[in-house]
FILUM-582659 format. One record per residue (C-alpha): chain; x, y, z. Coordinates in Angstrom, 2 decimals. Example, Ala and Ser with C-alpha at 12.3 -4.5 7.8 and 13.67 -1.06 7.14 Angstrom:
BEGIN
node cadena A | u 12.30 | v -4.50 | w 7.80
node cadena A | u 13.67 | v -1.06 | w 7.14
***
This chain:
BEGIN
node cadena A | u -71.63 | v -6.62 | w 56.95
node cadena A | u -68.86 | v -5.30 | w 59.32
node cadena A | u -65.57 | v -6.61 | w 58.49
node cadena A | u -64.44 | v -9.44 | w 61.41
node cadena A | u -61.59 | v -8.18 | w 63.19
node cadena A | u -59.05 | v -10.57 | w 64.53
node cadena A | u -58.92 | v -11.00 | w 68.40
node cadena A | u -55.88 | v -8.99 | w 70.08
node cadena A | u -53.37 | v -11.06 | w 71.98
node cadena A | u -54.00 | v -11.20 | w 75.73
node cadena A | u -52.33 | v -8.22 | w 77.69
node cadena A | u -48.72 | v -8.77 | w 78.06
node cadena A | u -48.34 | v -11.64 | w 75.51
node cadena A | u -47.15 | v -11.12 | w 72.08
node cadena A | u -48.66 | v -13.01 | w 69.20
node cadena A | u -46.73 | v -16.47 | w 68.41
node cadena A | u -43.82 | v -16.05 | w 65.97
node cadena A | u -45.27 | v -17.39 | w 62.66
node cadena A | u -43.42 | v -20.17 | w 60.94
node cadena A | u -41.75 | v -19.63 | w 57.54
node cadena A | u -42.64 | v -21.91 | w 54.57
node cadena A | u -39.44 | v -24.15 | w 55.24
node cadena A | u -40.48 | v -24.52 | w 59.09
node cadena A | u -43.89 | v -25.73 | w 58.23
node cadena A | u -42.44 | v -28.10 | w 55.77
node cadena A | u -39.74 | v -29.26 | w 58.37
node cadena A | u -42.63 | v -29.62 | w 61.05
node cadena A | u -44.53 | v -32.06 | w 58.72
node cadena A | u -41.38 | v -33.86 | w 57.65
node cadena A | u -40.21 | v -34.63 | w 61.36
node cadena A | u -43.67 | v -35.35 | w 62.68
node cadena A | u -44.28 | v -38.10 | w 60.15
node cadena A | u -40.81 | v -39.43 | w 60.46
node cadena A | u -41.52 | v -39.81 | w 64.24
node cadena A | u -44.94 | v -41.27 | w 63.54
node cadena A | u -43.25 | v -44.08 | w 61.83
node cadena A | u -40.64 | v -44.38 | w 64.86
node cadena A | u -43.61 | v -44.77 | w 67.28
node cadena A | u -44.94 | v -47.33 | w 64.87
node cadena A | u -41.89 | v -49.50 | w 64.90
node cadena A | u -41.27 | v -48.98 | w 68.55
node cadena A | u -44.34 | v -50.64 | w 69.65
node cadena A | u -44.41 | v -53.31 | w 66.99
node cadena A | u -42.64 | v -56.16 | w 68.77
node cadena A | u -45.28 | v -55.96 | w 71.53
node cadena A | u -48.18 | v -56.58 | w 68.99
node cadena A | u -46.63 | v -59.67 | w 67.37
node cadena A | u -44.62 | v -61.33 | w 70.04
node cadena A | u -46.99 | v -64.17 | w 70.81
node cadena A | u -47.01 | v -65.12 | w 67.04
node cadena A | u -43.43 | v -64.66 | w 66.75
node cadena A | u -42.80 | v -67.11 | w 69.59
node cadena A | u -45.17 | v -69.51 | w 67.98
node cadena A | u -43.28 | v -69.15 | w 64.59
node cadena A | u -39.70 | v -69.42 | w 66.13
node cadena A | u -40.68 | v -72.18 | w 68.76
node cadena A | u -39.70 | v -69.85 | w 71.69
node cadena A | u -40.77 | v -70.18 | w 75.23
node cadena A | u -42.27 | v -67.23 | w 77.19
node cadena A | u -38.74 | v -66.77 | w 79.05
node cadena A | u -36.95 | v -66.80 | w 75.67
node cadena A | u -39.29 | v -64.15 | w 74.24
node cadena A | u -38.64 | v -62.06 | w 77.40
node cadena A | u -34.73 | v -62.23 | w 76.72
node cadena A | u -35.13 | v -61.46 | w 73.21
node cadena A | u -37.31 | v -58.11 | w 73.83
node cadena A | u -34.52 | v -57.33 | w 76.65
node cadena A | u -31.87 | v -57.80 | w 73.74
node cadena A | u -33.78 | v -55.40 | w 71.25
node cadena A | u -33.98 | v -52.87 | w 74.19
node cadena A | u -30.35 | v -52.74 | w 74.62
node cadena A | u -30.46 | v -50.98 | w 71.31
node cadena A | u -31.91 | v -47.81 | w 73.11
node cadena A | u -28.39 | v -47.58 | w 74.93
node cadena A | u -26.41 | v -48.31 | w 71.75
node cadena A | u -28.26 | v -45.31 | w 70.00
node cadena A | u -26.02 | v -43.05 | w 72.36
node cadena A | u -23.10 | v -43.80 | w 69.93
node cadena A | u -25.15 | v -42.36 | w 67.10
node cadena A | u -26.67 | v -39.64 | w 68.85
node cadena A | u -23.20 | v -37.96 | w 69.81
node cadena A | u -22.21 | v -38.21 | w 66.33
node cadena A | u -24.61 | v -35.14 | w 65.56
node cadena A | u -22.22 | v -32.85 | w 66.73
node cadena A | u -19.56 | v -34.04 | w 64.41
node cadena A | u -21.45 | v -35.03 | w 61.43
node cadena A | u -24.22 | v -32.58 | w 61.59
node cadena A | u -27.92 | v -32.97 | w 62.34
node cadena A | u -28.84 | v -33.30 | w 58.55
node cadena A | u -26.52 | v -36.05 | w 57.61
node cadena A | u -27.24 | v -38.12 | w 60.80
node cadena A | u -31.12 | v -37.88 | w 60.26
node cadena A | u -30.69 | v -39.11 | w 56.89
node cadena A | u -28.63 | v -42.09 | w 57.92
node cadena A | u -30.78 | v -42.80 | w 60.98
node cadena A | u -34.05 | v -42.89 | w 58.80
node cadena A | u -32.21 | v -45.10 | w 56.19
node cadena A | u -30.86 | v -47.40 | w 59.00
node cadena A | u -34.09 | v -48.10 | w 60.52
node cadena A | u -35.91 | v -48.55 | w 57.31
node cadena A | u -33.37 | v -51.08 | w 56.16
node cadena A | u -33.35 | v -53.09 | w 59.53
node cadena A | u -37.26 | v -52.82 | w 60.07
node cadena A | u -37.62 | v -54.71 | w 56.67
node cadena A | u -34.93 | v -57.09 | w 57.60
node cadena A | u -36.86 | v -57.90 | w 60.66
node cadena A | u -39.70 | v -58.87 | w 58.61
node cadena A | u -37.52 | v -61.19 | w 56.49
node cadena A | u -35.60 | v -62.75 | w 59.43
node cadena A | u -35.58 | v -66.49 | w 59.14
node cadena A | u -34.93 | v -67.34 | w 62.62
node cadena A | u -35.19 | v -65.75 | w 66.10
node cadena A | u -31.40 | v -64.88 | w 66.17
node cadena A | u -31.41 | v -62.87 | w 63.06
node cadena A | u -34.71 | v -61.22 | w 64.01
node cadena A | u -33.18 | v -60.16 | w 67.22
node cadena A | u -29.96 | v -58.81 | w 65.66
node cadena A | u -31.98 | v -56.82 | w 63.00
node cadena A | u -34.45 | v -55.49 | w 65.85
node cadena A | u -31.50 | v -54.30 | w 67.87
node cadena A | u -30.12 | v -52.26 | w 64.95
node cadena A | u -33.49 | v -51.03 | w 64.08
node cadena A | u -33.95 | v -49.87 | w 67.67
node cadena A | u -30.46 | v -48.22 | w 67.72
node cadena A | u -31.35 | v -46.29 | w 64.61
node cadena A | u -34.88 | v -45.36 | w 65.76
node cadena A | u -33.86 | v -43.66 | w 68.98
node cadena A | u -31.27 | v -41.72 | w 67.45
node cadena A | u -33.55 | v -40.48 | w 64.77
node cadena A | u -35.82 | v -39.47 | w 67.45
node cadena A | u -33.08 | v -37.53 | w 69.40
node cadena A | u -31.93 | v -35.88 | w 66.16
node cadena A | u -35.67 | v -34.85 | w 65.47
node cadena A | u -35.63 | v -33.32 | w 68.93
node cadena A | u -32.44 | v -31.33 | w 68.09
node cadena A | u -34.12 | v -30.00 | w 64.74
node cadena A | u -37.04 | v -28.87 | w 66.81
node cadena A | u -34.87 | v -26.97 | w 69.13
node cadena A | u -32.46 | v -25.54 | w 66.73
node cadena A | u -35.01 | v -24.62 | w 63.78
node cadena A | u -38.02 | v -23.09 | w 65.35
node cadena A | u -38.85 | v -19.94 | w 67.23
node cadena A | u -38.15 | v -19.88 | w 71.01
node cadena A | u -41.79 | v -18.88 | w 71.91
node cadena A | u -42.93 | v -22.02 | w 69.99
node cadena A | u -40.15 | v -24.58 | w 70.82
node cadena A | u -42.00 | v -26.46 | w 73.36
node cadena A | u -45.22 | v -26.91 | w 71.07
node cadena A | u -43.23 | v -27.99 | w 68.22
node cadena A | u -41.33 | v -30.87 | w 70.33
node cadena A | u -44.67 | v -31.75 | w 71.98
node cadena A | u -46.27 | v -32.30 | w 68.70
node cadena A | u -43.77 | v -34.17 | w 66.98
node cadena A | u -43.50 | v -36.47 | w 70.15
node cadena A | u -47.28 | v -36.77 | w 70.06
node cadena A | u -46.94 | v -38.11 | w 66.29
node cadena A | u -44.59 | v -40.73 | w 67.83
node cadena A | u -47.31 | v -41.86 | w 70.29
node cadena A | u -49.89 | v -41.52 | w 67.49
node cadena A | u -47.95 | v -44.13 | w 65.42
node cadena A | u -47.82 | v -46.50 | w 68.40
node cadena A | u -51.60 | v -46.40 | w 68.60
node cadena A | u -52.07 | v -46.99 | w 64.99
node cadena A | u -49.68 | v -50.10 | w 64.91
node cadena A | u -51.68 | v -51.50 | w 67.81
node cadena A | u -54.96 | v -50.74 | w 65.83
node cadena A | u -53.84 | v -52.29 | w 62.48
node cadena A | u -51.53 | v -55.22 | w 63.85
node cadena A | u -54.61 | v -57.70 | w 64.40
node cadena A | u -55.56 | v -57.06 | w 60.59
node cadena A | u -51.78 | v -57.60 | w 59.47
node cadena A | u -51.39 | v -60.50 | w 61.48
node cadena A | u -54.43 | v -62.17 | w 59.82
node cadena A | u -52.62 | v -61.77 | w 56.31
node cadena A | u -50.86 | v -64.72 | w 54.86
node cadena A | u -47.45 | v -62.91 | w 55.63
node cadena A | u -48.51 | v -62.96 | w 59.49
node cadena A | u -46.23 | v -61.01 | w 61.81
node cadena A | u -43.87 | v -60.21 | w 59.04
node cadena A | u -46.46 | v -57.99 | w 57.27
node cadena A | u -46.35 | v -55.45 | w 60.40
node cadena A | u -42.57 | v -54.87 | w 59.54
node cadena A | u -42.88 | v -54.56 | w 55.91
node cadena A | u -44.99 | v -51.31 | w 56.37
node cadena A | u -41.49 | v -49.98 | w 57.41
node cadena A | u -40.56 | v -49.53 | w 53.79
node cadena A | u -42.67 | v -46.53 | w 53.78
node cadena A | u -39.95 | v -44.19 | w 55.42
node cadena A | u -37.70 | v -44.69 | w 52.45
node cadena A | u -40.16 | v -42.04 | w 50.50
node cadena A | u -39.06 | v -39.73 | w 53.41
node cadena A | u -35.49 | v -40.14 | w 52.99
node cadena A | u -35.81 | v -39.29 | w 49.30
node cadena A | u -37.37 | v -36.03 | w 50.33
node cadena A | u -34.67 | v -35.41 | w 53.04
node cadena A | u -31.89 | v -35.84 | w 50.65
node cadena A | u -33.41 | v -33.11 | w 48.35
node cadena A | u -35.10 | v -30.36 | w 50.62
node cadena A | u -33.90 | v -30.96 | w 54.09
node cadena A | u -31.27 | v -28.28 | w 55.30
node cadena A | u -28.78 | v -28.51 | w 58.06
node cadena A | u -29.68 | v -26.49 | w 61.03
node cadena A | u -28.91 | v -22.89 | w 61.03
node cadena A | u -27.25 | v -22.94 | w 64.44
node cadena A | u -25.01 | v -26.10 | w 63.31
node cadena A | u -24.08 | v -24.25 | w 60.09
node cadena A | u -23.11 | v -21.16 | w 62.09
node cadena A | u -21.14 | v -23.30 | w 64.54
node cadena A | u -19.03 | v -24.60 | w 61.74
node cadena A | u -18.55 | v -21.40 | w 60.06
node cadena A | u -17.09 | v -19.80 | w 63.31
node cadena A | u -15.21 | v -22.73 | w 64.94
node cadena A | u -15.34 | v -25.49 | w 62.20
node cadena A | u -16.56 | v -28.96 | w 62.44
node cadena A | u -15.97 | v -30.91 | w 65.98
node cadena A | u -13.25 | v -33.51 | w 65.79
node cadena A | u -13.62 | v -36.91 | w 67.31
node cadena A | u -14.48 | v -36.24 | w 70.88
node cadena A | u -13.38 | v -38.62 | w 73.67
node cadena A | u -16.60 | v -40.37 | w 75.26
node cadena A | u -16.05 | v -39.03 | w 78.72
node cadena A | u -14.94 | v -35.54 | w 77.69
node cadena A | u -18.31 | v -33.75 | w 78.57
node cadena A | u -18.19 | v -35.21 | w 81.92
node cadena A | u -14.90 | v -33.45 | w 82.55
node cadena A | u -15.97 | v -30.14 | w 81.54
node cadena A | u -18.08 | v -27.30 | w 82.87
node cadena A | u -21.40 | v -29.08 | w 81.63
node cadena A | u -20.90 | v -32.33 | w 83.51
node cadena A | u -23.37 | v -31.06 | w 86.20
node cadena A | u -26.23 | v -30.47 | w 83.80
node cadena A | u -25.41 | v -33.94 | w 82.03
node cadena A | u -25.60 | v -35.93 | w 85.48
node cadena A | u -28.76 | v -34.07 | w 86.49
node cadena A | u -30.52 | v -34.64 | w 83.06
node cadena A | u -29.60 | v -38.37 | w 83.37
node cadena A | u -30.79 | v -38.79 | w 86.49
node cadena A | u -34.25 | v -37.06 | w 85.68
node cadena A | u -34.45 | v -39.32 | w 82.51
node cadena A | u -33.61 | v -42.61 | w 84.59
node cadena A | u -36.20 | v -41.60 | w 87.29
node cadena A | u -39.10 | v -41.02 | w 84.58
node cadena A | u -38.06 | v -44.32 | w 82.44
node cadena A | u -38.03 | v -46.50 | w 85.40
node cadena A | u -41.61 | v -45.30 | w 86.18
node cadena A | u -43.53 | v -44.72 | w 82.93
node cadena A | u -42.01 | v -47.40 | w 80.71
node cadena A | u -42.95 | v -50.24 | w 83.35
node cadena A | u -46.35 | v -48.65 | w 84.17
node cadena A | u -47.50 | v -49.31 | w 80.34
node cadena A | u -45.39 | v -52.55 | w 79.89
node cadena A | u -46.84 | v -54.51 | w 82.92
node cadena A | u -50.58 | v -53.15 | w 82.92
node cadena A | u -51.88 | v -56.32 | w 81.47
node cadena A | u -50.08 | v -58.48 | w 83.55
node cadena A | u -51.37 | v -56.60 | w 86.85
node cadena A | u -55.10 | v -56.29 | w 85.19
node cadena A | u -55.16 | v -60.21 | w 84.35
node cadena A | u -53.54 | v -61.71 | w 87.46
node cadena A | u -54.88 | v -59.02 | w 90.19
node cadena A | u -58.05 | v -57.75 | w 88.85
node cadena A | u -58.99 | v -60.82 | w 86.84
node cadena A | u -59.68 | v -59.04 | w 83.57
node cadena A | u -60.09 | v -61.03 | w 80.39
node cadena A | u -58.04 | v -60.28 | w 77.24
node cadena A | u -61.08 | v -58.50 | w 75.86
node cadena A | u -61.38 | v -56.23 | w 78.90
node cadena A | u -57.83 | v -55.42 | w 78.76
node cadena A | u -57.88 | v -54.48 | w 75.06
node cadena A | u -61.11 | v -52.23 | w 75.74
node cadena A | u -59.32 | v -50.33 | w 78.48
node cadena A | u -56.11 | v -49.84 | w 76.76
node cadena A | u -57.64 | v -48.68 | w 73.64
node cadena A | u -60.18 | v -46.33 | w 75.65
node cadena A | u -57.18 | v -45.02 | w 77.61
node cadena A | u -55.19 | v -44.36 | w 74.52
node cadena A | u -57.69 | v -42.61 | w 72.69
node cadena A | u -58.66 | v -40.37 | w 75.71
node cadena A | u -55.05 | v -39.53 | w 76.37
node cadena A | u -54.00 | v -38.65 | w 72.72
node cadena A | u -55.71 | v -35.27 | w 72.34
node cadena A | u -54.27 | v -34.07 | w 75.55
node cadena A | u -50.64 | v -35.22 | w 74.57
node cadena A | u -51.00 | v -32.82 | w 71.53
node cadena A | u -51.28 | v -29.78 | w 74.02
node cadena A | u -48.55 | v -30.98 | w 76.34
node cadena A | u -45.98 | v -28.94 | w 74.29
node cadena A | u -47.98 | v -25.90 | w 74.17
node cadena A | u -48.50 | v -25.88 | w 77.99
node cadena A | u -44.64 | v -25.88 | w 78.29
node cadena A | u -44.50 | v -22.63 | w 76.18
node cadena A | u -47.59 | v -20.91 | w 78.18
node cadena A | u -46.62 | v -21.59 | w 81.64
node cadena A | u -43.11 | v -22.51 | w 81.48
node cadena A | u -40.92 | v -25.53 | w 81.64
node cadena A | u -40.44 | v -25.80 | w 85.37
node cadena A | u -44.20 | v -25.38 | w 86.18
node cadena A | u -45.17 | v -27.77 | w 83.24
node cadena A | u -42.90 | v -30.31 | w 84.60
node cadena A | u -44.46 | v -30.12 | w 87.85
node cadena A | u -47.79 | v -30.36 | w 86.42
node cadena A | u -46.96 | v -33.34 | w 84.01
node cadena A | u -44.86 | v -35.10 | w 86.34
node cadena A | u -47.54 | v -35.00 | w 89.00
node cadena A | u -50.38 | v -36.16 | w 86.85
node cadena A | u -48.06 | v -38.96 | w 85.97
node cadena A | u -47.48 | v -40.27 | w 89.39
node cadena A | u -51.14 | v -39.91 | w 90.10
node cadena A | u -52.01 | v -42.07 | w 86.96
node cadena A | u -49.53 | v -44.82 | w 87.55
node cadena A | u -50.65 | v -44.94 | w 91.23
node cadena A | u -54.22 | v -45.04 | w 90.28
node cadena A | u -53.84 | v -47.61 | w 87.49
node cadena A | u -52.36 | v -50.21 | w 89.82
node cadena A | u -54.37 | v -49.62 | w 92.86
node cadena A | u -57.96 | v -49.06 | w 92.01
node cadena A | u -60.61 | v -52.07 | w 91.62
node cadena A | u -63.19 | v -51.36 | w 88.99
node cadena A | u -62.75 | v -51.63 | w 85.21
node cadena A | u -63.76 | v -47.99 | w 84.68
node cadena A | u -61.73 | v -46.51 | w 87.53
node cadena A | u -58.71 | v -48.43 | w 86.29
node cadena A | u -59.23 | v -47.15 | w 82.71
node cadena A | u -59.40 | v -43.56 | w 83.67
node cadena A | u -56.04 | v -43.84 | w 85.81
node cadena A | u -54.61 | v -45.61 | w 82.87
node cadena A | u -55.67 | v -43.01 | w 80.59
node cadena A | u -53.78 | v -40.49 | w 83.03
node cadena A | u -50.87 | v -42.74 | w 82.96
node cadena A | u -50.68 | v -42.96 | w 79.07
node cadena A | u -50.90 | v -39.22 | w 78.93
node cadena A | u -48.07 | v -38.87 | w 81.60
node cadena A | u -45.84 | v -41.56 | w 79.77
node cadena A | u -46.02 | v -39.54 | w 76.49
node cadena A | u -46.01 | v -36.03 | w 78.01
node cadena A | u -43.12 | v -36.44 | w 80.02
node cadena A | u -41.03 | v -36.78 | w 76.96
node cadena A | u -41.30 | v -33.25 | w 75.62
node cadena A | u -40.74 | v -31.87 | w 78.93
node cadena A | u -37.40 | v -33.69 | w 79.19
node cadena A | u -36.52 | v -33.17 | w 75.37
node cadena A | u -37.01 | v -29.54 | w 75.73
node cadena A | u -34.46 | v -29.13 | w 78.79
node cadena A | u -32.08 | v -31.60 | w 77.25
node cadena A | u -31.83 | v -29.46 | w 74.02
node cadena A | u -32.09 | v -26.12 | w 75.60
node cadena A | u -29.37 | v -26.58 | w 78.27
node cadena A | u -26.45 | v -27.28 | w 76.28
node cadena A | u -24.46 | v -25.31 | w 73.45
node cadena A | u -24.82 | v -26.34 | w 69.87
node cadena A | u -21.25 | v -28.08 | w 69.78
node cadena A | u -22.41 | v -30.20 | w 72.85
node cadena A | u -25.93 | v -30.67 | w 71.94
node cadena A | u -25.77 | v -34.26 | w 70.44
node cadena A | u -23.36 | v -35.33 | w 73.03
node cadena A | u -25.29 | v -34.23 | w 76.12
node cadena A | u -28.38 | v -35.73 | w 74.58
node cadena A | u -26.73 | v -39.06 | w 74.18
node cadena A | u -24.88 | v -39.01 | w 77.57
node cadena A | u -28.24 | v -37.95 | w 79.43
node cadena A | u -30.72 | v -39.97 | w 77.54
node cadena A | u -29.24 | v -42.94 | w 76.10
node cadena A | u -26.26 | v -43.33 | w 78.40
node cadena A | u -27.56 | v -42.66 | w 81.93
node cadena A | u -31.25 | v -42.52 | w 81.45
node cadena A | u -31.90 | v -45.85 | w 79.69
node cadena A | u -30.14 | v -47.60 | w 82.63
node cadena A | u -33.70 | v -47.13 | w 84.29
node cadena A | u -35.12 | v -48.31 | w 81.09
node cadena A | u -33.04 | v -51.43 | w 80.97
node cadena A | u -32.79 | v -52.62 | w 84.44
node cadena A | u -36.10 | v -51.70 | w 85.87
node cadena A | u -38.37 | v -54.15 | w 84.34
node cadena A | u -36.01 | v -57.10 | w 85.76
node cadena A | u -35.99 | v -55.70 | w 89.33
node cadena A | u -39.78 | v -55.13 | w 88.95
node cadena A | u -40.24 | v -58.73 | w 87.80
node cadena A | u -38.30 | v -59.94 | w 90.80
node cadena A | u -40.47 | v -57.78 | w 93.21
node cadena A | u -43.69 | v -58.84 | w 91.66
node cadena A | u -43.04 | v -62.61 | w 92.28
node cadena A | u -42.96 | v -61.42 | w 96.14
node cadena A | u -45.30 | v -58.61 | w 96.25
node cadena A | u -47.56 | v -58.74 | w 93.07
node cadena A | u -47.43 | v -56.47 | w 89.97
node cadena A | u -49.58 | v -53.79 | w 91.75
node cadena A | u -47.24 | v -53.35 | w 94.60
node cadena A | u -44.30 | v -53.25 | w 92.71
node cadena A | u -45.17 | v -51.10 | w 89.90
node cadena A | u -47.06 | v -48.73 | w 92.23
node cadena A | u -44.06 | v -47.99 | w 94.25
node cadena A | u -42.39 | v -46.40 | w 91.05
node cadena A | u -45.17 | v -43.64 | w 91.17
node cadena A | u -43.06 | v -41.78 | w 93.44
node cadena A | u -40.11 | v -41.40 | w 91.04
node cadena A | u -41.68 | v -38.59 | w 88.94
node cadena A | u -42.09 | v -36.80 | w 91.99
node cadena A | u -38.44 | v -36.93 | w 92.65
node cadena A | u -37.77 | v -35.86 | w 89.33
node cadena A | u -39.95 | v -32.81 | w 89.53
node cadena A | u -38.25 | v -31.93 | w 92.69
node cadena A | u -34.65 | v -32.07 | w 91.03
node cadena A | u -36.24 | v -29.90 | w 88.14
node cadena A | u -37.41 | v -27.15 | w 90.52
node cadena A | u -34.24 | v -27.22 | w 92.67
node cadena A | u -31.66 | v -27.40 | w 89.81
node cadena A | u -32.88 | v -26.50 | w 86.47
node cadena A | u -33.31 | v -22.97 | w 84.99
node cadena A | u -36.58 | v -21.94 | w 83.35
node cadena A | u -35.85 | v -21.92 | w 79.59
node cadena A | u -39.10 | v -21.45 | w 78.00
node cadena A | u -39.21 | v -18.34 | w 75.61
node cadena A | u -35.47 | v -17.87 | w 75.47
node cadena A | u -33.17 | v -18.20 | w 72.66
node cadena A | u -30.62 | v -21.38 | w 73.04
node cadena A | u -27.69 | v -19.20 | w 73.07
node cadena A | u -29.07 | v -17.96 | w 76.66
node cadena A | u -30.58 | v -21.27 | w 77.95
node cadena A | u -27.21 | v -22.70 | w 77.38
node cadena A | u -25.28 | v -20.23 | w 79.43
node cadena A | u -24.10 | v -21.71 | w 82.67
node cadena A | u -25.03 | v -18.65 | w 84.68
node cadena A | u -28.95 | v -18.86 | w 83.23
***
């Protein structure tokens, strides 16, 4: 029998750079860590009715509780910028420990106030851990596979959210009730034990320390007075536009489907489950798309599909048409994150990467995350959820226009080249 011959790479394209043994281990570690980040982030949406009943909270009080917890995403800014001073390895270990401790503390909370405080801190550590994972992905993996790695790590976060939605009903039925959903959070302690032994500092951060020493305490606004201020502001605006669309599209879809399409809870659950399962395989390929066609064309494709999905799932009439659009919206809400994480890690030098990520995402970008739900809620009282959220579908198109007009192509290039201001 003739020996099988491996297929040659397409003309003009070199074969993908293989991972080292350490990179494969790191890839698994970061994927598992962000899996639990996704699980914990979605948990509060799954247990809120039970939590309100347990603590005697009204619907408005429950909304205020969620809003207060969400502010933790902004507070993560203070941790993320420390990556440039403390190092990626140290901050990753701190954030994993922090969100593990405060997730378990959420399950032990005796009242709504202590629960809110524990969840605020858990959210702060969770979002900081996610940002550091993106920095690891950018700094430790080959340039021609960076988009793929960032995309898969983000997809695992979304997979964690889906698993939480799937197992929460069974956990709520146990004697521990909603608290059981949070006690699962003890599992990341095992990850932390591994990280302390096997996780290395990123090569680029070590090289930066060797050449220039560890960064001292940097004034909060220093980066906005330097040469990278324009890139920080551009990335911040893009993050804000995307969050104002995608976060609300998923959050308020049940409100729309029940109030304006007369869906039952069962129909909503079926549509969300089908949409999430349909979208997930494509989410895993979003990062690969960025490596194959480039960051800028990839952003246009993904942002465009996001707008189409959000518009459709707040406009169409039948359950199956809405479900198909919702699947596109779910894909977009997840796939936009590798695009933005790739740009945000690639456009800044190692000494500023953490500060830039914190400012653009957690500082400026999360304004859209925190304020837009309140604004859309007010709009929905006058115009309905469909009209209010449908209007945000244009925001990713604005973001795509900024990418095309202002951001350089970074795919396949080393970070030292993409961070150069003349790139």
